[in-house]
N, C-alpha and C positions, 0 to 999 in steps of 0.2 A: 621410283626408287632407283638410286644410282648403284649399279652393280660394282663389286670389287672382287678381284681374284682371291682365291684361297691361297694361304701361304705355303711355300716350300721350305722345309727346314734343312739347312746346310751346316756343315762344320767349317769354321774358318777361324784361324788365329787363336785357337783354344777355346772358342765359344760356340754355342748353337745360335744360328741367326735365322730369323724368319724373313723370307724374301718373297715379294709378290711380283709376278711375271705376266707380261702381256706382249702381244705382237709376234711377228714371225722370227724364228730363231736365227734365220740367216740375215736379218736386218741389222743395220748399224746399231750397236748397243748403246743405250742411254741409261745411266744409273742415277736415280733420283734420291737425293739425300735430304731428309727432313731436319727441322730444327726443334727448338724447345718452346713450349711443351707439346710436341706433336708426335706423329707416327707416320709410317709409310702411307697410311690412309689419307694423310694431308694432300697426297698427289692423286686423289681419286678422279679429279677432273682432267689431269694431264695424261694419265696412263692410257685411257681409250683413244684420246685424240692422237697421241704419238703412235700408238699401235696401228691406228687406221691409216697412217701415212707410211707404214712399213718399217717402223723402228722397233727394235727388240728392247723392251722397257723392263727394267728391274728396279724395284723400290724396296729397300730393306727397312725393317724396324732396326735402327742402329743400336749399338752396344748400350745396354741399360734401359732400353725402351721396349714396350709391347711384349711380343712373344720371344724376343731375343734375350740371351743371358744377361744377368745383372751381377757382375762380379762385385765382391765386397770391397776389395782394395781400391782406394781412390786413385792411385797412380796407374791403375789399369784402364783409365779413361783419358790418357794423354794422347797427343796427336799421333805418336808412333803407333799406338794400338788402333786408333780409329781409322787411320789410313791403311794399315795392314789388314784390318777386317775387310776392307773393300777389295784389296788385292786377292784375298782368299775367296771372296764372292766371285770375282772374275774366274779364278781357277776352278771353282765348283761348277761354273756354267761353261767351262772350256772357251773362255773369251780372252783374246790376247790384249786388246785395247778397247777402251770405251770413252764416251763423252760423259763427264760427271757434272751433274746439275744439282745445286744445293740452294736451300733457303735458310736464312738465319744461321744457326750453328752449322747446318749442312753446307752452307756457302763457305764457311771457314775450312771445312774438310775438303770441299771441292777444290779450293785454291791451293791447298796443301798437297793434293794428290800429285800434280806434276813436279812439285819440289822434292817430294819423298820417293815417288815411283814414276819417274818420267816415261819409262818405256811402256807403261800400261795406259797412258792417257792420250786420247785423240783431241780432246777439247774440253773447255770448261764453260758452264753457264752458271751464273750466280744471280739469285733473286735477293735484292735488298742489301746483301752483305758485300761491300767492296773488298778488294784485296788490300789488306793492311800489312805493310812491311814491318819487319821486326823493329820495335822501338828501342831506343838506347837505354831504357829503364824498365824495371819490373812493371808490367801492365797494371797490376792491382795497386801498386804504389801510385802510379799515375792517375788511375781512376779515383782513388781516395783523395788525392790532392786536388783534382779537378772538380769533383762532385760531392765529396764528403762521405762519411761512414755509412749513410743510409742509402747510397746508390745501390741498386739491386745486385749488381755483380760483386760488389764489396760485401754486402750482407750475406750473399750466398757462400762466402768463405767460412762462415760459422757452421761447423759441422752439426747437422741435425736440426737446426732451428727453422730454416725456411722449409725444409722437407716436411717437418711436422705441421707447420702452419698451413701449407698448401694441401696436405693430405687430410686435415681435420674435416673439411667439407669440400670434397672433390667437385661436386656440382657447382658450388659457389666459385671455386677456383676457375672453372672453365667459363662460367658466366662473366667473370672478371676479365680473363685474358682474351677470349675469342669474341671480340667486338669489332664492329666497323663504325666509320664516321666518328671516331673518338675525338681527334684533334686535327685541324689543318695546321700547316706550318705557321700561318699567320696567328692562329689561336694559341699555338704553343709559345710563340715569341711573347705574347701578352699574358701568359699564364703565371701562376704563383711560383715563388722560388722552389717550393717542394716539387712541383712538376718539373722544373728545370734540373733538379738534382736527380731525376729519374728514380725517385724513392717509391718504387712500385709496391713494395710490401706495406708501406704506410698507406698508400692509396687503397690497397686491397683491404686493409682493416677499416676503412671508412664505411659509412652507411651505403648500402647497395643502391638506394634510391638516388644517391648523388653521383653515381658513376655516369660518365659521359658515353655517348654513342648508343648503339643498339646491338642486340645479339647477332652474331654472324651465322651461326650454325642452325640447320633445321633440327627438329626434335630427334630425327633418326641419326643425324651426324653427331649431335650432342651426346646421345646415348653411347655411341661407339667410344668416344673419348672418355666419358665418365666411367663406364664399365671397365675399360682397360686400366685406367689409373687407380681405380679402387683396388685392383689386384696388384699393381706394380708399385704404387707410390711414385714419388718424384725424385728420389735420391739418385738414381742412375743418371738422369739428365742433368741434375744439378752438379754431379761430380765432374762433368765436362768443364764447368766454370772453375771448379777447384783445382784444375790443372793449368790455369792460365799462366801462373808463375813457372811451373815446371816446363810447360811448352816453351816459354821464353828462355829459360835456362838452357834447354837442350837444343835450341835452334840456332845458336851463334854461328855455326859453321855452314849453315844452309844458305845458298845464294838466293836472294830475294827477287827473283825474276821468273815470270811465268811466260814461257815461249810458245805455248800452244794457242791455236785460235780460241778466242774467249768472247763471251757475251755477258754484259752486265745489264740486268733489268732492274730499274730503280722505281720506287713507289713515291709519288710526290708527297704524300702525307704520312710517311713513316718518320715519326719524330725521334725514334731511337737510332735508326739508320737512315738519316736524311740523304737525299741525292748529292748534296754538296760534299759528302765524304768521299765521293768517287772522282772529284775534280782532277786529281793528279795521277790517276791510276795508270795512264799510258806510260809513265816513267818506269813502271814495274811490269806492265802487261802490254807489250808493244803491239800485239795483234788483237786489238780490242774494238768491239762495237758496243754502244750504249743505247738504251731505250728507256724512256720514262713513262710510266702509266699514271695519268692524271687522276687526282681525287681518289687515290688508293692508299690505304694504311699498311700496317705491317704484314698482314696475312695474305700476301699478294696472290698466290696461286689459288687460294680459296675465296678471296674477295672478288678478284677480277679474272676468273679462269679463262674466259674467251680471249681477252686481250693478251694474257700471259701465253696461252697456247699459240696464238697467231704470231707473236714475236719469236717464240722459240722455234716454231716450225719454219718460218721464213728464213731464219738464220741457218738452221740445220740444212735446209734444202740448198742454200747457196754455198755453204762452206764444206759440205761433205758429200762425196760421191760414193755410192755403194760399191764395195769390192776394193776400194783403195784405202790404204792407211795414211 
């Protein structure tokens, strides 16, 4: 059985946040930011490995997730709120600066931390999610034009619909999402137009026996996710997607450069966030290292924890010296 710390509840930016802590308090702080539909628990393999190397590890259930508050107003899930939540986390633990590590949506937040709160960031690690500079058009308009109305991020804009669909049978939802060996990049290129449109909710409605790949989680891990989301539902996490247009509107004046040391960990077989999306990142993230984990799908830190931990720890040891900002 894999142990996981008990949460500490803090006040930050007007909400209550559950934070899971490990490692020495005088170690270099590393904040682990999960994605959708995940939890701080998604970092269960990284927390003890980083703590054993002397890092002060903090993994929050982010706004809308787990034991953390779930405000009703959609605009309270924009990037200004999400990054300010993490500044408040640092304040609650009396930390001046931290390395922010994120996966999926957590990667978006991690990249935004040095652009919104540069004085609080030592470095950035992102799993799967490259740095995306602000596009010249509304991202939802762009996604609809590129993929169609049934692309999952476009469908998530319909208030209440995806929320209800995913919450109807939470166990089925996690059997669908949390899978490994679903598609290689080669198989994705040969797949049907529906697959290329990333019409995940349509695929979710298909017969379960036709789903590709196999279950990722153990029975114990699966239970943690299902019991949590039976209580919380999915609206909090989906509300992050419903702020894509708002984030775009409110970021016009923000310089799209990340100047802190950064590490991009890519997964060879993540078809939603394929490694090619990071090809030009150096234009916006000049101090950047990249690593690719072969034969790995979307759930990188849970699918390939040993490889993920080794890459993170190697970079952290080389780039950050304890006691120096």
